[in-house]
BALOBA-1460 file (C-alpha; in Angstrom, 3 decimals):
// residues 212
<rec num="1" residu="m" x="107.757" y="87.763" z="273.443"/>
<rec num="2" residu="g" x="110.015" y="85.549" z="271.343"/>
<rec num="3" residu="e" x="111.380" y="88.216" z="268.969"/>
<rec num="4" residu="p" x="115.129" y="89.111" z="269.066"/>
<rec num="5" residu="p" x="115.569" y="92.089" z="271.593"/>
<rec num="6" residu="l" x="116.844" y="94.580" z="268.965"/>
<rec num="7" residu="v" x="113.596" y="94.127" z="266.917"/>
<rec num="8" residu="h" x="111.666" y="95.786" z="269.809"/>
<rec num="9" residu="l" x="113.966" y="98.808" z="269.860"/>
<rec num="10" residu="a" x="113.888" y="99.184" z="266.096"/>
<rec num="11" residu="c" x="110.057" y="99.014" z="266.112"/>
<rec num="12" residu="d" x="109.523" y="101.600" z="268.859"/>
<rec num="13" residu="g" x="112.429" y="103.936" z="268.214"/>
<rec num="14" residu="v" x="112.539" y="104.929" z="271.885"/>
<rec num="15" residu="m" x="111.555" y="103.138" z="275.029"/>
<rec num="16" residu="p" x="111.912" y="103.612" z="278.803"/>
<rec num="17" residu="l" x="114.985" y="101.873" z="280.089"/>
<rec num="18" residu="w" x="112.876" y="99.568" z="282.334"/>
<rec num="19" residu="l" x="111.063" y="98.356" z="279.196"/>
<rec num="20" residu="a" x="114.379" y="97.770" z="277.371"/>
<rec num="21" residu="r" x="115.572" y="95.625" z="280.332"/>
<rec num="22" residu="e" x="112.293" y="93.677" z="280.247"/>
<rec num="23" residu="y" x="112.830" y="92.907" z="276.432"/>
<rec num="24" residu="g" x="116.447" y="92.056" z="277.050"/>
<rec num="25" residu="v" x="117.796" y="94.967" z="274.966"/>
<rec num="26" residu="p" x="121.341" y="95.848" z="276.154"/>
<rec num="27" residu="p" x="122.044" y="99.492" z="276.657"/>
<rec num="28" residu="r" x="124.938" y="99.390" z="274.256"/>
<rec num="29" residu="a" x="122.474" y="98.537" z="271.475"/>
<rec num="30" residu="g" x="121.241" y="102.175" z="271.293"/>
<rec num="31" residu="f" x="121.762" y="105.534" z="273.010"/>
<rec num="32" residu="v" x="120.986" y="105.812" z="276.748"/>
<rec num="33" residu="r" x="119.669" y="109.278" z="277.801"/>
<rec num="34" residu="y" x="117.604" y="110.742" z="280.616"/>
<rec num="35" residu="l" x="115.380" y="113.730" z="280.741"/>
<rec num="36" residu="w" x="113.091" y="115.368" z="283.242"/>
<rec num="37" residu="l" x="109.624" y="115.173" z="281.822"/>
<rec num="38" residu="h" x="106.066" y="116.093" z="282.835"/>
<rec num="39" residu="p" x="104.271" y="112.769" z="282.892"/>
<rec num="40" residu="t" x="101.166" y="114.448" z="281.579"/>
<rec num="41" residu="a" x="100.697" y="117.722" z="279.700"/>
<rec num="42" residu="r" x="99.237" y="119.374" z="282.718"/>
<rec num="43" residu="a" x="101.392" y="117.835" z="285.514"/>
<rec num="44" residu="v" x="103.079" y="120.294" z="287.892"/>
<rec num="45" residu="r" x="106.089" y="118.164" z="288.764"/>
<rec num="46" residu="k" x="108.516" y="116.492" z="286.452"/>
<rec num="47" residu="v" x="109.769" y="112.942" z="286.700"/>
<rec num="48" residu="q" x="113.274" y="111.648" z="285.766"/>
<rec num="49" residu="v" x="112.936" y="109.288" z="282.843"/>
<rec num="50" residu="y" x="115.847" y="107.137" z="281.596"/>
<rec num="51" residu="y" x="115.348" y="105.937" z="278.023"/>
<rec num="52" residu="l" x="117.019" y="104.017" z="275.173"/>
<rec num="53" residu="a" x="116.916" y="105.302" z="271.656"/>
<rec num="54" residu="w" x="117.493" y="103.572" z="268.391"/>
<rec num="55" residu="s" x="119.320" y="106.445" z="266.665"/>
<rec num="56" residu="p" x="120.930" y="109.823" z="267.523"/>
<rec num="57" residu="g" x="117.992" y="111.629" z="266.054"/>
<rec num="58" residu="e" x="115.609" y="109.879" z="268.336"/>
<rec num="59" residu="a" x="117.901" y="110.313" z="271.330"/>
<rec num="60" residu="a" x="117.605" y="114.100" z="270.722"/>
<rec num="61" residu="l" x="113.860" y="114.356" z="270.508"/>
<rec num="62" residu="g" x="112.092" y="117.227" z="272.273"/>
<rec num="63" residu="s" x="110.183" y="116.609" z="275.392"/>
<rec num="64" residu="r" x="106.693" y="116.505" z="273.882"/>
<rec num="65" residu="a" x="107.692" y="114.083" z="271.060"/>
<rec num="66" residu="l" x="109.793" y="112.006" z="273.382"/>
<rec num="67" residu="r" x="106.904" y="111.605" z="275.907"/>
<rec num="68" residu="h" x="104.610" y="110.463" z="273.103"/>
<rec num="69" residu="g" x="107.255" y="108.068" z="271.727"/>
<rec num="70" residu="l" x="107.968" y="106.549" z="275.133"/>
<rec num="71" residu="m" x="104.382" y="106.102" z="275.971"/>
<rec num="72" residu="t" x="103.615" y="104.564" z="272.648"/>
<rec num="73" residu="a" x="106.297" y="101.968" z="273.264"/>
<rec num="74" residu="v" x="104.606" y="101.249" z="276.697"/>
<rec num="75" residu="a" x="101.298" y="101.023" z="274.855"/>
<rec num="76" residu="r" x="102.638" y="98.274" z="272.614"/>
<rec num="77" residu="r" x="103.861" y="96.340" z="275.670"/>
<rec num="78" residu="v" x="100.478" y="96.752" z="277.393"/>
<rec num="79" residu="l" x="98.571" y="95.529" z="274.421"/>
<rec num="80" residu="a" x="101.079" y="92.607" z="273.882"/>
<rec num="81" residu="a" x="101.388" y="93.645" z="270.229"/>
<rec num="82" residu="p" x="104.381" y="91.982" z="268.395"/>
<rec num="83" residu="p" x="106.708" y="94.308" z="266.405"/>
<rec num="84" residu="d" x="105.420" y="92.957" z="263.067"/>
<rec num="85" residu="a" x="101.857" y="93.963" z="263.957"/>
<rec num="86" residu="w" x="102.744" y="97.538" z="265.024"/>
<rec num="87" residu="d" x="103.451" y="100.662" z="263.068"/>
<rec num="88" residu="s" x="104.744" y="103.338" z="265.464"/>
<rec num="89" residu="l" x="103.976" y="106.823" z="264.012"/>
<rec num="90" residu="a" x="104.673" y="108.872" z="267.187"/>
<rec num="91" residu="v" x="108.362" y="109.332" z="266.648"/>
<rec num="92" residu="r" x="108.728" y="109.184" z="262.827"/>
<rec num="93" residu="s" x="105.544" y="109.549" z="260.752"/>
<rec num="94" residu="s" x="107.171" y="107.498" z="257.946"/>
<rec num="95" residu="r" x="107.485" y="104.279" z="259.989"/>
<rec num="96" residu="r" x="104.648" y="102.438" z="258.328"/>
<rec num="97" residu="s" x="105.475" y="98.841" z="257.245"/>
<rec num="98" residu="s" x="104.925" y="97.675" z="253.763"/>
<rec num="99" residu="r" x="101.561" y="96.467" z="254.722"/>
<rec num="100" residu="g" x="100.759" y="99.807" z="256.364"/>
<rec num="101" residu="r" x="101.968" y="101.716" z="253.323"/>
<rec num="102" residu="a" x="99.893" y="99.634" z="250.975"/>
<rec num="103" residu="w" x="96.821" y="100.207" z="253.108"/>
<rec num="104" residu="a" x="97.441" y="103.991" z="253.238"/>
<rec num="105" residu="r" x="97.915" y="104.132" z="249.453"/>
<rec num="106" residu="r" x="94.678" y="102.302" z="248.833"/>
<rec num="107" residu="l" x="92.701" y="104.606" z="251.186"/>
<rec num="108" residu="g" x="94.472" y="107.629" z="249.822"/>
<rec num="109" residu="r" x="93.396" y="106.760" z="246.362"/>
<rec num="110" residu="e" x="89.816" y="106.442" z="247.576"/>
<rec num="111" residu="g" x="90.087" y="109.817" z="249.262"/>
<rec num="112" residu="r" x="89.272" y="108.308" z="252.560"/>
<rec num="113" residu="l" x="92.376" y="109.636" z="254.442"/>
<rec num="114" residu="r" x="91.922" y="113.230" z="253.479"/>
<rec num="115" residu="g" x="91.766" y="115.331" z="256.759"/>
<rec num="116" residu="v" x="92.051" y="112.325" z="258.924"/>
<rec num="117" residu="p" x="94.694" y="112.872" z="261.728"/>
<rec num="118" residu="r" x="97.291" y="110.142" z="262.163"/>
<rec num="119" residu="p" x="97.312" y="108.240" z="265.382"/>
<rec num="120" residu="d" x="100.435" y="107.539" z="267.449"/>
<rec num="121" residu="a" x="100.439" y="103.853" z="266.222"/>
<rec num="122" residu="e" x="98.587" y="101.545" z="263.867"/>
<rec num="123" residu="w" x="98.026" y="98.114" z="265.327"/>
<rec num="124" residu="w" x="97.487" y="95.158" z="262.965"/>
<rec num="125" residu="r" x="95.530" y="92.739" z="265.114"/>
<rec num="126" residu="e" x="95.283" y="89.156" z="263.769"/>
<rec num="127" residu="d" x="91.576" y="89.066" z="264.296"/>
<rec num="128" residu="w" x="91.071" y="92.355" z="262.304"/>
<rec num="129" residu="a" x="93.142" y="91.577" z="259.263"/>
<rec num="130" residu="s" x="91.824" y="94.085" z="256.660"/>
<rec num="131" residu="d" x="92.292" y="97.379" z="258.616"/>
<rec num="132" residu="p" x="94.506" y="98.308" z="261.546"/>
<rec num="133" residu="w" x="93.401" y="99.720" z="264.899"/>
<rec num="134" residu="a" x="94.251" y="103.356" z="265.810"/>
<rec num="135" residu="v" x="96.292" y="103.664" z="269.015"/>
<rec num="136" residu="e" x="96.445" y="107.076" z="270.600"/>
<rec num="137" residu="v" x="98.430" y="108.381" z="273.604"/>
<rec num="138" residu="d" x="96.415" y="111.298" z="275.170"/>
<rec num="139" residu="t" x="98.484" y="113.404" z="277.562"/>
<rec num="140" residu="g" x="95.653" y="115.918" z="278.201"/>
<rec num="141" residu="r" x="97.008" y="118.722" z="276.020"/>
<rec num="142" residu="l" x="93.857" y="119.014" z="273.726"/>
<rec num="143" residu="p" x="90.233" y="119.436" z="274.734"/>
<rec num="144" residu="v" x="88.316" y="116.191" z="275.202"/>
<rec num="145" residu="e" x="85.965" y="117.422" z="272.509"/>
<rec num="146" residu="r" x="88.824" y="117.254" z="269.945"/>
<rec num="147" residu="m" x="89.378" y="113.626" z="271.017"/>
<rec num="148" residu="a" x="85.690" y="112.824" z="270.412"/>
<rec num="149" residu="s" x="85.920" y="114.404" z="266.968"/>
<rec num="150" residu="r" x="89.071" y="112.360" z="266.252"/>
<rec num="151" residu="l" x="87.164" y="109.281" z="267.370"/>
<rec num="152" residu="l" x="84.473" y="109.938" z="264.693"/>
<rec num="153" residu="r" x="86.977" y="110.462" z="262.002"/>
<rec num="154" residu="w" x="88.917" y="107.298" z="262.774"/>
<rec num="155" residu="s" x="85.755" y="105.285" z="262.862"/>
<rec num="156" residu="e" x="85.577" y="105.770" z="259.114"/>
<rec num="157" residu="v" x="88.852" y="104.152" z="258.308"/>
<rec num="158" residu="y" x="90.170" y="102.075" z="261.235"/>
<rec num="159" residu="a" x="88.871" y="98.782" z="262.560"/>
<rec num="160" residu="g" x="88.858" y="100.105" z="266.185"/>
<rec num="161" residu="s" x="90.687" y="102.362" z="268.538"/>
<rec num="162" residu="v" x="92.613" y="102.230" z="271.863"/>
<rec num="163" residu="w" x="93.236" y="105.329" z="273.944"/>
<rec num="164" residu="l" x="95.933" y="105.425" z="276.588"/>
<rec num="165" residu="t" x="96.397" y="108.278" z="279.075"/>
<rec num="166" residu="p" x="98.653" y="108.841" z="282.174"/>
<rec num="167" residu="s" x="95.783" y="110.694" z="284.003"/>
<rec num="168" residu="e" x="92.872" y="108.890" z="285.710"/>
<rec num="169" residu="a" x="90.766" y="111.954" z="285.493"/>
<rec num="170" residu="r" x="91.432" y="112.218" z="281.791"/>
<rec num="171" residu="a" x="90.698" y="108.574" z="281.249"/>
<rec num="172" residu="h" x="87.242" y="109.019" z="282.820"/>
<rec num="173" residu="a" x="86.707" y="112.229" z="280.787"/>
<rec num="174" residu="l" x="87.462" y="110.426" z="277.614"/>
<rec num="175" residu="a" x="85.190" y="107.511" z="278.599"/>
<rec num="176" residu="s" x="82.319" y="110.005" z="279.319"/>
<rec num="177" residu="a" x="82.803" y="111.857" z="275.990"/>
<rec num="178" residu="f" x="82.995" y="108.566" z="273.999"/>
<rec num="179" residu="q" x="79.903" y="107.255" z="275.721"/>
<rec num="180" residu="a" x="77.973" y="110.358" z="274.622"/>
<rec num="181" residu="v" x="79.135" y="109.679" z="271.043"/>
<rec num="182" residu="v" x="78.056" y="106.102" z="271.180"/>
<rec num="183" residu="a" x="74.617" y="107.027" z="272.727"/>
<rec num="184" residu="r" x="73.765" y="109.313" z="269.758"/>
<rec num="185" residu="r" x="74.115" y="106.618" z="266.983"/>
<rec num="186" residu="y" x="74.200" y="102.888" z="266.287"/>
<rec num="187" residu="w" x="77.820" y="102.202" z="267.117"/>
<rec num="188" residu="a" x="79.498" y="98.790" z="266.376"/>
<rec num="189" residu="w" x="83.048" y="100.114" z="266.350"/>
<rec num="190" residu="p" x="85.208" y="98.846" z="269.315"/>
<rec num="191" residu="i" x="86.841" y="101.387" z="271.654"/>
<rec num="192" residu="r" x="89.116" y="100.950" z="274.658"/>
<rec num="193" residu="v" x="90.263" y="103.514" z="277.200"/>
<rec num="194" residu="l" x="93.284" y="102.584" z="279.334"/>
<rec num="195" residu="y" x="94.951" y="104.427" z="282.227"/>
<rec num="196" residu="l" x="98.702" y="104.187" z="282.628"/>
<rec num="197" residu="p" x="99.475" y="105.567" z="286.117"/>
<rec num="198" residu="r" x="103.320" y="105.305" z="286.081"/>
<rec num="199" residu="w" x="104.337" y="104.582" z="282.570"/>
<rec num="200" residu="w" x="107.922" y="105.962" z="283.124"/>
<rec num="201" residu="e" x="108.791" y="103.098" z="285.492"/>
<rec num="202" residu="l" x="106.320" y="100.199" z="284.968"/>
<rec num="203" residu="g" x="103.735" y="98.781" z="282.682"/>
<rec num="204" residu="e" x="100.839" y="98.805" z="285.085"/>
<rec num="205" residu="f" x="97.475" y="99.856" z="283.599"/>
<rec num="206" residu="w" x="93.678" y="99.773" z="284.233"/>
<rec num="207" residu="e" x="91.011" y="99.550" z="281.676"/>
<rec num="208" residu="v" x="88.613" y="102.336" z="282.396"/>
<rec num="209" residu="w" x="86.046" y="101.819" z="279.651"/>
<rec num="210" residu="k" x="85.421" y="99.403" z="276.754"/>
<rec num="211" residu="w" x="82.870" y="99.288" z="274.005"/>
<rec num="212" residu="r" x="82.338" y="96.070" z="272.015"/>
């Protein structure tokens, strides 16, 4: 990616230290910390995660918010989304770009965002210019049925959705639940489910299921 290194850190707010090195972001550009985190919501063992934060506030995030923020940064890398096409809402809900704010205001005036949960990020793909995609990190804390309900709500306002999870079993459970939703109706809305096995140390991933 050809963007200046600091642009990546400013966009994501927090990122694993391995990802900062990949982007060329020097540690002195932010606040280096480490924390022992459960890699998924239901994991028994914790892993040691070194990370770089943009601000003192983001450096002091609690474990749940930090895990979501770090995984959302990895999600952007996996999807090869440039910073100017990505609004990260996982760390700070007010991080929408001017384009994102204008879009949210327009849908808000139409009453279309009422009761719609915010995703962890909004991805402005070049081939879907009118509406962003919803990007969600699912660590397995909520029932799969809640995720299927969220999928239905997002299909009313977003151009598509990407779901990323650090659990292979969870990825297949999501795929199964989403397949059931698709089977019950005519469904032209694109969906991707990705599995991130070791997000805290590398950007390896597998696409478990895709629709459209």
